[in-house]
N, C-alpha and C positions, 0 to 999 in steps of 0.2 A: 625132358619134362618142361621144356620152355613154353609149351603152348598155354599161354595164359588167356588168350582171347577165346572165349567160348563163342563159337559160331553156332547159335542154337537152332530147332526145326520141324515138316509135316508128313503125314502118311500119304494119302492119295488125293489131295485136293489140288485143283488147278490154281496156279498163281497168276496174278496179272503180271505179265513179263514187262519190265520197264524197257523203254527204248535203250539200246546199248550205246548208240552213237550220240552221246549227249554232251554238249558243251554248255556248262552253266556259267553265266557271267554273274558274279555277285557284285552288287554295288553297295558299298557301305559308306554311309556318311558318318565320319567316324573320327573321334578325337581320343587320343590315348593319354592317360596319365600313367607315368611309369616311375616307380621309385628309383631315384638315382642310385647307381652303383658307385663303388669307390673307384671308378675309372672314367676315362674320357667318354663323354656321353653326348649323343645327339638328340635333342628334343625335337619332336616333329609332330605336328598334327596333319595327317595326310587326308585330303578329301578323296574319298573312295566311294564307289557307287553301291546302294543295296536294294535288292528286289525282295528282301525277306519281308513278308507281310506282317504288320503288327496287328494282332487282333485285339478287340476290346475285351477286357476281362470284367466279368460281373463283380459288383461290390459284394462284400460278405453277406449283406442282407438278402441279396438275390440268389445266392448259392444254395444248392440242395444239400441238406445235412444228411450224411450217410456214413456208416462205419468205414474206417480205414480198410483198404483191401477190397472193398466191394464196389468201388467206383468203376464206371465204364469209361473206356478210352478208345479213340480212333487208332492209337498205336497198337495195332493187333499183331499177333504172332506172324501172320502172313506178311505184314509190312516189314517186320524185323527181319524175317528170314529171306525175303525177296529183295530187300532194299540194299543190304550192305554188301557192295562189291569190295573185294580186297585189292591191295596194291602190292606188286612184287618188284617195284623199281621203275626208274625213268632213265631215258637216254635222249641225246640230241644228235641228229645226223649232221653231215657236212653242210647242209643248207640251213641249219639252225631249227629244223622241225623237231617237235617234241614227240617221243614215243613212250608208251608206258605199258606195263604188264598188269592186266586186271584179272582177278578171279571172279567167277560168276556162280553164285549158289544155285541160280535157276538152270544152269547147265551142269549140274552135279559138281560144281567147283572147278570146272575147266578154266585154265589160265590162257589168256589170249593177248598177243601183242597188238596194240592199237596205235595207229598213226593219227596225231592230232591234225586238225585243219590249219591252213595257213592264216585264216582269219575267223571272225565269229560266224560268218555266213557258211563257211565250208565245214561239212560234217566230218567227224572222226571216222576212220575206217579200220576194219580188222585187217591185220597183215597176215597172221598165220592161219592156214586153212582149218576147217572144221574138225578134221580128223587128228589134229595135233593139239596137245596141251603142253604149254611151256613151263616145265617144272623139273627141277633136279632133286633127287633124294640123298645127295651127298651129305654126310653127317646127319641124316634123317630129316633135318629141318630145312635143308636146301638153301635157297637164296642165290643171287648172282647167276641166274639161269639164262641170261642173254647178254649180248654185247653188239654194238653197232659201230661200224667204221666205214666212212664213205657211203656207198649204197648197199653195203653187205651186212646182213644180219646173221649172227651165229647164235643158235639156241639149243637148249637141251629139251628133248621130247620125253614127256613123262612115261609113256607106255614102255618104250624100249631103252630109255636113258641114254640114247645115242645123241651126239651132236649133229646138227643139221645146218646147212648154209642156204640162205635165200636172198635174192635181190629184192630190195624194198622199193625200187623205182619202177621196175616193169610189172605191169598188172597181173600177168599170168605166170609169174615165176613160182615154180613149185620147189619146196624144200628138198635139198640133196644131202644124203648122209655123208658125214666126214669121218666118222669113227667106225671101227669094225662091229659087225653083228656077232655078239657072243652067245646067241641063242636064248637071250632073256635079259631082263634089266639088271645085269650083274656089275656093270662098270658105269660110274656116274662122273660127271664133270661139273665144275662150278667156278665162278669168280674169274672168268677168262679175260685176257686182253690180246689185242692184235699186235703181232710183230710184223709190221708192214714191210720193212726192207727185205725180210726173208719169206714173205707171203705165208706166214703160219700163225697159229693161234696158241697162246701159252695159257695153260689152265690147270687148276687143281684137279687131280684124278683120284677117285676112290674105287679101288678094285676089290670086289667082294667074291671073286671067283673061288678062292680057296676057303674063305671063311666069312660068313656074313656078320659074325660077332667080332671079328678081328680083321677088319679090312686093311689093305695096304694103301696108304695115301702118299702121293708124290706130286711134284710139279712137272708137267709134261708139255711137249709141243705137238700140235696136230697140224698136218699139212692142209693148206687151203686150196692148193692148185692140183691139177692133174685129175685123171679119170679113175685112177686106182686108189682105193682106200688103203692107207698104211696104218700099221700099229703106231700108237702114240709113242714118242721118244721121251724117255725120262731125263729131265734136266737136273732135278734136285730130288733126292730121296733119302731114306734111312731113318727119319724121325717119325714120331707117331702121327703128327698133324701139320698141315700147311694151310695158309690162307694168304690172300692179298698179293699174288704175284703181280708186280708192277714194273713196267719197262720204261727206261728213260727215252727221251724223244729221238735219240740217235740209235737206239737199239743196242747199246754197248754195255749197259748195266741193268741187272734185274734185282729188284728189292722184293723181299717176302717176309712173312711172319711164320714162325714155327713154334711148336710147343710139344711137350711130352707128358705121358702119364707120370704121376697121378694128377697133374695140374689141369685145370680148365684154362682157356686162353686169358681170362681176366685174373687168374691167380698169378701166373708167371709165364711169360712168353719171351721170345727173342726175335729181334729184327736183324736180318742178314742182307748183305748186298753181294751178288755174284757178278763177276766180269765175264762177258760173252766173247768167245773166240770167233774167228772167221768161219769156222765150221758150224757155228750156232750152239756150241756147248758151253756150259759154265766151267771155266778153267781155274778160277781163283775166287775165294770168297772171304768176306770179312764180317765179323759180328759187330753190329752198330750199337745195339742196346739189348739189355737182358742177359748178357753173358757174365757180368760181374756178380759173383755170389754175395757181395756185400750190399748190393742194391736190389731191393725187391721191386720189380716193376712189370708191367704188362703192356709193352708197346703194341700199337695197332694202327691201321689205316695209313700205310706209307704212300707217298705221292711225289712224283717228280715235277718240278717246274720246267718251263721251256728252256731255261738257262742251264738245266741239269742239276739244280739243287734238290736234295731229298728232304721232304718234310714228313713228319709222322706225329702221332699223339701217344704220350705215355704218362704214367702216374708216378714217376720216380719222385722221391723225397716227400712231396706234399700229400700223396695219396689221392690226388684228383687228376683225371685225364686232361692234360693241357698240351698245346701245340709246341713241338720242338723241331729243330733243324740239325742235320748232320753236317759237320765240318770234315770233309773227306781227307784233307791234307794231313790232319793229325788224329783222325778217327775220334773226334769228340762230339758231344751233343750239347746244343745250346737251346735253352728255353726261349720261345718268342714272346710269350705273354703269360704271366702266372695269375691264376684266379682260382678261388675255392669253388670250382664249378666243373661239371663233367662235359667235356667237348666230344665225347664218344660214348658208345653204348657197348654192352658186353657182346662178344661175338657168338651169338646164338645162330645167326644166319649169315651166309656169305654175302659179300658185295655191298656192305654198308658204305655210305658216302656222306660223312658228317661235315665235310668242308670242301671247298673248291678254290683253286688258285684262279683269280680272274685274269683271263688272257689279255684283255685290252690294257689292264693296269697290273703289270706283273708283280708290283710290290704289294698288292692287296690280296687278301684271302677272305672269302666269304665263309662264315662258319656258324654253326649252331651250338648252343650250350645250354645245360640244365642247371638250375640253381633253385633250391627250396621248392621243388614241385612245379617249376615253370620253365619253359624254353625261351631262349632269346635268339634273334638273328643278328649277327654282328659282322662288321667289316674290320679286319685286323690289318694293320700296316706292319709288314714283317721287318722293315728297316727301322721305323720309329718306335716299334713296340707299343702301339696304341690300339685301342679297341673302341669302335663306335657302335652303338646299338641302333638298328633300323627298326622303325615302328611298322608293324603289320597287325592285322586282326587275330593272327594265330598266337596262342599261348603254348602250343605244343608243336615241336618241329622235329623231323627226323633227317631225311636225306635232302641234299641239295644237288642240282645239276646246273651247270653254267650254260646259258644259251646265248652267248655273245653279250649284247647290251642288257641282258636280263638274267634273272635267276629263276629256275623252276624249283619250288620248295614243296616238300610233302609235309602237310601240317594239319592242325585241327585246333579247336578251342571248345569252351563250354557251350558255344552256340553254333559251331561249325563241325560237321563230321569230318572224317579223314578225307582230305582233298589235295589236289595239286594246284598251286597258285603260281601265276606268272608275276614276278616282282620286277618291275622296270626301275632302273636306277638312273640317276643323273650322270653327267659326264665324269664327275669325280668319283662316282660309285659310293657316295656317302649319304645320299638321300633316296627315299622311295618316291618315285614320281607317279607310279600307277601300280595298282594291285588288282589282279583279275583271277578269279577261280576258273580254271579250265577243265577240271575234272572233279567229280564228287562221288564218293562211295554211295551216297544216298541222295540222288538228284532231286527227289520230290520232297525232301525232308522239311522244307520251310512251311508246308501245309500244317505241320503239327506244332508250330512255334509256341503257341499259347499254352501248350501242355509241358514244355520243357522245364525240367528241374535243373537249376544251375549248381555245379559242384562248389562246395565250401571246403577250402583247404584247411585241414585241422591238424594240430600238433597235440599229442596226448602223452601223459606220463606212462612209462612202462613199469614193470615190476622192479627194475633196477633203479634205485634212488638216483635222481639227477639226470636220468636218461629219458629221451623222448623218441617217439616214432610218429609216423605221419599217415594221413588218410584223406580221401575225398568223401565228404558226406553230401548226399543228395536228399533234400526233404521231399515228402509227398507233395505233388503239385498237379492241380487240375483246375481249369477255369470254371468248371460247372459245379464241382463238389467241394464240400468241406466236412470235417468230422466234428463231433460235439467236443466242447472245450475240455471235458474231463477225460477224454480218451487220448492215449498216446499210441503212435503208429507201431505196427509190427516192423521189425528191422531184418533186412537181408544183408549179411556181411559177406563180402567176396574176398577170398584169399587168392592172390594171383599165383600163376605158375612159375616155373623156373627151377628153384625158388629165386634165382638171380634174375628177376624181371622187375618191372615197375608198373604200378597202377598209375594211369595218367588221366587227369581230369578233362576229358574231351567228350563231345556230344556223341553218345553211343545209344542207339535205339534199344539195345539189350537192357540198358539201365533204365531208360525212360519207360519201357514196357511196365516195369515195377512201380516206379514213382508216380506215373500217371493213374495208376489204380489204387493209390493210397498207401504204398509201402515207403518206408524210409530205406535208403540203400547206402552202404558204405564200402568203399574200395580201399583196402588197407595196404600201406607200404610198411610192412613189419621189418624188424632188423634182419638184414640179409638182402634187402631190395637194392636195386641199382638207383643211381641218380643222386646219391648223397655222399659219395666218396667211398674209398676203400675201407675205412674203419667201420662205417655203418654196415657195409656189405659183409665184412668179416665177423660181425656179431654172431653170425649163424655157424661159423666153423666149429665143428664137433658138437653143435647144439641144435641141429635141425630136428624139429619135432618138439623142441622146448621153447626157444626164443620166438619162433613164428606163432606157435600156439598161444603162448602167454600174451604176446602183443595183440593178437586178434581178440582174445578175451578181455584184455585191458581196454581196447578200443570200444568194444560193445558196452562194457561197464561205464566207461567215460560218457558215452552217449545217453545211457540210462540215467546216470547221475545228473546230466545236464538237461534232462527232460525231453530229449529228442527221440527216445525209443521206449517201448514197453518191455520191461525186463522179463515178462512172462512170455513174450513172443519174439524171441531172438532166434533167427535161423542163420545157417552158414552154408556157403556153396563155394566150389572151386574146382578147377580142372587140372589134371596132371599133378604137379607138385602141390598145387592149391587143393586138389582132391585129397592128397596125403594130409595136408594141414587140417582140412575139414574132418577127415576120419580120426586123426590124432586128437583134435579138440573134443570130439564126441566121445572118444574112448577114455581120455585122461583128465577131462574137465567136466564141470556140470553147468557151464555158462549157457550153452545153446539148447534149445528145446527140440530142434529137428535139423537135418542136414541133407544136402545133395552133393554127391561126389561124381564128377564127370571124369572118366578115365583116370581115376585116382589110384595112388599107390597104397596098398594095404600091407604088403610084405616086403620090407627093405632088402632082405637077404635074397629073395626070389628076383627082385628087380635087378640087383647087382649081377646075379648069375645070367639073367636073360636079356638085359638091355643091350643096345647097340654100342659100338666101340667108343664113340665120342663121350658118352656119359658113364662108361663102365667103371671108371675109378672116381667119379665125381663124389660118390657117397663116402669114400674113405675120408675125405676132408670134411664132409658135412656131418658125418655120424660118428665115426671112430672105429672101435673094434667089434668083435663078435657079440660081446655082452650088450653093447649099445644097440647093435643091429636088432637083437632080439627084443630088448626092452622098449624100443621106440616103434616097433611094428604093431599097428592096431590089431592085426589079425591074431596076435598072440594074447590079446586082452579082450576078447569078445565078451567075456563075462562082465566087463566094466561099462559096456554100452548100455545106455538107459533111455534112449529116445529114438524116434522114428528116422529112418534113412532111406533115400531113394538113390539108386545107382544107375549111371548111364555109361555104356561101353561100346566102342567100335571093335568088331571082330577081327579086323586086320591090323590092329595096333601092335607095332613092333617096339614101342618105347615102354608102354605099360601093358603087358600081355593080358588078355581077357580073363585068364583064370584068377587074377587078383580080385576082380569084382565078384566073380562067382563064389569064391571062398568066403568073402564077407557076407554075401547074400545068404548062402546056405547056413552059415553059423548064426546069423541073426534070426533067420527063420526058425531054426531049431530052438533058439532061446525064447522065442515067442514075442519078439519085438516087431512092430509094424515095419515092413520092409518091401521094397519093390526093385526089380532089376529090369532095365531096358537095354537090349543088345541090338546093334545095327550091323547088318550085313554090308560089306564093302566100305565101311568107314575105318579110317586109321586113327592116328593120334590127333584129336581135334576133329570136329564134325564139319564137313564141307558141303553136304547136300542140304538144300533148302528145306526139304520135308523133315529131315532129322533135326535141323536147327529149330524149326517150329515146334515139333513134337516135344523136344527136350524142355523148351521154355514153358509150354503149356502145362506139361505134367509136373514140373517143379512147382509151379504156382498152385495148381489144384491140390497137390500133395500137402503143401504147407497150409493151405486154406482149410483143408479137411482135418488136419491133425493138430495144428496149433493156432489157427487163425481166428476162430469164432466168427466167421463171416462167410457169405456166399459170394463166389466169384461172378462178376457180371457176364463174362464170356461164356458162350455155349461150348463147353469142353467135356468130352466123355472121358472120365478118369479111368486109368488102368487099374486093374485089381491090385490091392495092397494086401500082402500076406499078413495074417494075424490081425487084420482089421476088418476086411470085408467078409 
């Protein structure tokens, strides 16, 4: 249910296809003020370059007065659906060249490995051929679909789920399969690393040949040499789940994370180290963290230094994911630096990389962390236990890849969409000397700068006295229009997926599509969200469908009370688990006047019976027993729905099967409520095709405008038929 990002979309209109080999250099003249933390801090105002045009905004007297929601905007659904390329990870080869995996909505969501140019003049080039899409479906959400060592690329191919090897240096190198053909995409691989001394690839393998709902997961080795394809060899197996197999530099020790039902990896997991024999087998193993029943923790992201020290992130004692080191001699764990901040993210996808040991300065670790809705880029000295903060224009950071004298960071901010930036450091690696954006998910986005609504981070009271939750509020923003002073804007509240995900205040054209037309938009981090520590995340245990719903309603009411939204025009939307929160809010509360559910959960019992292995026991901890499963399923309380709903569903969804949307649709139709259902052939959990992203966005807007808006949408959109209304 993790898919929180709606990639929204069109039917048969031609898109203007953006040039795919685009290297954007952003130049930002920029000075940061940063509230000092309670730790060693580096103040820095870095001169950086910016090409972002600043447009002149008309004064209020010159603006056209028109109702909220009716404003016209150049941020069209075509722009939204065609512009946002996704990112599936970065890597650097032995020459220090950057590679990344990008998904392209204009190519039906195909994922392509791209090699960056050596300088600004050299264009980026596609590495993987047209007939390949680099994606694994291990644990359904995938991630960790490729790895580079020397000039060798190993990747997972979406169609058959086999691993392939390709040379990245020779121009005509065709991918060669490494794993057996099982007659279909029945075995997936993810999160692999090279075992160079033995010329093999060590990877997580998910085998669905016997059962697609109860796959067998193990850590295996795949031979890289020879002409004959061999069966992968199981090195570690027997538990329900594995991730992060990581080999030390001498190939003698393998670290990994494992966990078992009913836990999710962020609830309770274990870090193990196995010793490798001359034959390449794991002959002895030791549990480093997570094995002590007295300590509740979820270790993640193990990594070896060149000297053979093992680092990892865990949340023992404090409830916050902080960096630790293993002392092998007596099998103890030592914290490197403690802070009430999250240095990792929940393991929804494989292959996350929240920190890097800097090779040139082996005592230094580059890391990212989240605190109160914002990310920081830091340099930690593992010997002195200090943390310096580096200044960059990004307020949101995820993965880091070390590129020698620089870092490649995946990040964004309220004015930058998801991007990769090259961050060059000084000799001591304590200051940023240059910051250059080398890849952008939306390269032409600066054209719309004057229309951007900046996120306001808000803290609001929940129904529990003394407790707060968080959100990003985006006010309606348009340089040409304003509304009359006595009108308050309609509000679209988004409930993110997961539910263990996090709304992040970054520039996203999906949001700007609404705000530039005169909607207020709020993205809520209800109790249960990540980014605020274990205690906040565990508010949802046994209370899914209660805490999330209450917090969304409290947030909407808070905005109404503060004059930021019209209480009669509150709408709610969400995908996956966010779709469940949407449906539950509409069934069990009267706060919202209309809703849109994208691949949302309607029947918790059905979801538990039919969903994939990774999440099959997730709801035991989130919901409880049979009584709670029944009482919190919106499908069982259709008589309580009292407002219009539009539903969107992919017909190949294995996480939330299509019959859930159909059941809600039929029931509401029979009840006489305005309802519409849109189904997409060939779409899975989360929409990847540009035309469907566009259509979903347009139809949500027209649906809300017709049923609760009291305004006419400026865009020419043909609305679909609404049952019990048209």
